C-alpha positions, -999 to +999 in steps of 0.1 A: -494+703-200-528+698-216-522+707-248-492+686-248-517+660-239-543+672-259-516+669-294-505+637-285-541+625-285-551+642-316-518+629-335-528+593-324-564+597-337-543+607-368-521+576-370-496+605-372-474+584-347-444+599-350-456+639-342-474+622-311-443+608-298-424+646-307-460+661-286-455+643-258-416+645-257-418+680-258-432+679-217-415+649-206-378+656-217-367+679-189-386+659-163-370+627-176-347+623-149-374+627-120-379+595-100-418+601-104-445+582-113-459+605-135-433+611-156-426+573-160-467+571-171-460+600-197-425+578-209-448+547-213-471+568-234-445+581-258-433+544-258-466+533-273-466+558-301-432+545-308-443+511-310-469+522-334-448+539-360-426+508-359-455+489-370-466+515-395-428+507-408-425+467-410-405+466-378-430+443-356-405+426-341-391+461-323-425+470-321-433+449-296-400+452-276-408+489-272-445+479-263-432+461-237-419+495-219-458+508-225-469+481-205-445+485-176-452+517-169-491+515-178-498+503-138-485+539-129-518+550-143-537+536-110-511+548-083-507+584-092-525+615-083-526+639-110-551+670-121-544+655-154-557+620-141-588+620-166-568+627-195-545+598-191-572+573-188-587+587-223-549+586-238-549+549-223-579+537-233-572+550-270-537+535-266-550+497-263-580+505-285-548+511-315-527+484-304-560+460-304-567+471-341-531+469-349-528+434-340-560+423-359-543+442-391-512+417-382-536+388-381-552+395-412-521+403-432-503+369-419 
């Protein structure tokens, strides 16, 4: 799992959002049917990467819908107890920093 999280973070930093999605989906997909808040949090992180990829492709409206899924699962960050908790906090901060920058870029372009 740690490798998937590291790969996900690296891809986000390099703005390879599709690759980020793929990196984390490899860990999430086999467990996607579990009723588990940690698994749902991973789904939220994946949705954030998808949202960024949609922005990159100029599909802002669709991006906002997918971003809402990230926001839906984000509270689980504070409800789980995981050995990856610190990684999850770091990812959340990075994701939200990217989102703020994307919003600023969009507002400047408008």
